[in-house]
C-alpha positions in Angstrom: 41.8 10.2 -77.8 38.1 10.1 -78.4 37.4 11.9 -75.1 39.8 14.7 -76.0 37.6 15.4 -79.1 34.1 14.6 -77.7 34.3 16.7 -74.5 35.3 19.9 -76.2 32.7 19.3 -78.9 29.9 18.8 -76.3 31.1 22.0 -74.4 31.0 23.9 -77.6 27.5 22.7 -78.6 26.2 23.6 -75.1 27.7 27.0 -75.3 26.2 27.7 -78.7 22.8 26.4 -77.5 23.0 28.7 -74.4 24.0 31.7 -76.5 21.1 31.4 -78.9 18.5 30.7 -76.2 19.7 33.6 -74.1 19.5 36.0 -77.0 15.7 35.6 -77.4 14.2 38.6 -75.6 10.5 39.2 -75.0 9.9 42.3 -77.2 6.2 42.4 -76.9 4.8 45.8 -75.8 1.9 45.4 -73.5 -0.6 48.1 -72.6 -3.2 47.9 -69.8 -5.8 50.7 -69.7 -7.9 51.1 -66.6 -11.1 53.2 -66.9 -12.5 55.0 -63.9 -15.2 57.6 -63.4 -14.8 61.0 -61.6 -15.1 59.3 -58.2 -12.4 56.8 -59.0 -14.7 53.8 -59.4 -13.9 51.3 -62.1 -16.0 51.6 -65.3 -16.9 48.2 -66.8 -18.0 47.8 -70.5 -16.2 51.0 -71.6 -15.1 51.0 -75.3 -11.4 51.7 -75.5 -9.6 52.7 -78.7 -5.8 53.0 -79.1 -4.6 54.8 -82.3 -1.6 56.6 -83.6 -1.7 60.1 -85.1 0.9 60.6 -87.9 1.9 63.9 -89.4 2.1 63.9 -93.2 4.5 65.8 -95.5 1.7 68.4 -96.0 1.7 69.1 -92.2 -1.7 67.4 -91.7 -2.5 64.7 -89.2 -4.0 61.4 -90.1 -4.8 58.3 -88.1 -2.3 55.5 -88.9 -3.5 52.0 -89.8 -2.1 50.7 -86.5 -4.9 50.8 -84.0 -6.7 48.5 -81.5 -10.1 48.4 -79.8 -11.3 46.6 -76.7 -13.9 46.6 -74.0 -13.1 46.9 -70.3 -13.9 44.0 -67.9 -15.7 44.2 -64.6 -12.7 45.8 -63.0 -12.5 48.5 -65.7 -9.4 47.0 -67.3 -8.6 46.1 -70.9 -5.2 44.9 -72.2 -3.5 45.1 -75.6 -0.3 43.5 -77.0 1.8 45.1 -79.8 5.0 43.9 -81.4 6.7 47.3 -81.6 7.0 50.3 -79.2 4.9 53.3 -80.1 3.0 56.2 -78.6 -0.8 55.9 -78.8 -3.7 58.2 -78.2 -6.5 56.6 -76.0 -10.2 57.4 -76.3 -12.5 55.6 -73.9 -16.3 56.0 -74.0 -19.3 54.5 -72.1 -22.9 55.3 -71.7 -24.0 56.1 -68.2 -27.6 55.9 -66.9 -28.8 59.0 -65.1 -30.9 58.0 -62.1 -31.8 61.6 -61.2 -35.0 63.3 -62.0 -33.6 65.9 -64.4 -31.5 65.7 -67.5 -31.4 62.9 -70.2 -31.9 59.3 -69.2 -28.5 58.4 -70.4 -25.3 60.4 -71.0 -22.0 59.5 -72.7 -18.8 59.6 -70.6 -15.5 60.2 -72.5 -11.9 60.0 -71.4 -8.7 60.8 -73.4 -5.1 60.1 -72.7 -1.8 59.1 -74.2 0.3 55.9 -73.6 3.9 55.2 -74.5 4.7 51.5 -75.0 8.1 50.2 -74.3 9.8 47.1 -75.6 9.4 44.1 -73.4 7.4 45.9 -70.7 3.8 46.3 -69.6 2.7 49.9 -69.3 -0.4 50.8 -67.3 -2.5 53.9 -67.8 -5.6 55.1 -66.0 -8.2 57.1 -67.9 -10.8 59.1 -66.2 -14.2 59.3 -68.0 -16.2 62.5 -67.5 
């Protein structure tokens, strides 16, 4: 008699445990931004900012509080993780040294783009700095 009660109880507990474990999804939204120059070479140490523009009731645009900053590694990559999907503007800047004989000794390179983050996925975007 005990086996008739214990076996279904164990099966029920395992089923419930499986159900709750399988329902946990990875909802993190990951963004990887790669910065390159006009020749396609990776740009290390570029400052990358992700931010969201929001339209107000007065039809003006403001930058939302949700933003992130990072610096690219030696391969020109920087990664961010957000909890919710969103669309972000990207601004990447770096200072380049001019090795020529004319012009300023340094110049600022800037690149702009947009990235759309998706739930549970890693989205990659390449930004060209000019």
